[in-house]
C-alpha positions in Angstrom: 125.5 98.0 -221.7 127.1 99.2 -218.4 125.5 98.3 -215.1 125.8 100.9 -212.5 125.7 100.0 -208.8 125.0 102.3 -206.0 126.5 101.6 -202.6 124.7 103.0 -199.6 126.8 103.3 -196.5 124.9 103.9 -193.4 126.8 105.5 -190.6 125.7 105.4 -187.0 124.3 108.6 -185.6 126.9 110.3 -183.5 125.7 110.8 -180.0 127.2 113.1 -177.5 126.3 112.8 -173.8 126.7 115.9 -171.8 126.4 115.6 -168.1 125.3 118.9 -166.5 124.6 119.8 -162.9 125.6 117.8 -159.9 127.9 119.0 -157.3 131.6 118.5 -156.7 130.9 117.4 -153.1 130.3 113.8 -154.2 133.7 113.5 -155.7 135.3 115.2 -152.7 133.4 112.9 -150.3 134.5 109.8 -152.3 138.1 110.9 -152.0 137.8 111.5 -148.2 136.1 108.1 -147.8 138.9 106.3 -149.7 141.5 108.0 -147.5 139.6 107.1 -144.3 139.3 103.4 -145.5 143.1 103.3 -146.2 143.9 104.7 -142.7 141.5 102.3 -141.1 143.0 99.3 -142.9 146.5 100.4 -141.9 145.4 100.8 -138.3 143.6 97.4 -138.2 146.2 95.4 -140.0 149.2 97.4 -138.7 150.0 94.7 -136.2 150.2 92.1 -139.0 152.8 94.0 -141.0 155.1 95.1 -138.1 156.3 91.6 -137.3 153.8 91.0 -134.5 155.6 93.3 -132.1 153.3 94.7 -129.5 153.5 96.8 -126.4 152.0 95.7 -123.1 151.4 98.0 -120.2 150.8 96.9 -116.7 148.4 99.3 -115.0 147.6 99.2 -111.3 144.1 98.3 -110.2 142.2 101.4 -109.3 139.1 101.3 -107.0 136.8 104.2 -106.2 135.0 104.4 -102.9 131.9 106.6 -102.8 
């Protein structure tokens, strides 16, 4: 007497997420913000990376009489 076995394979439901709408201005704004942050960091830390060289300017004292 042969015994038959049935195997049930459950597969997960395939889900597809579709994002619609939105505007491209968010991505453009993020890119501009990153560029501005890089420029700001280079400006702030530029003195550290150039060997500490700096320029000093002696300006005369200016007074204004009303």
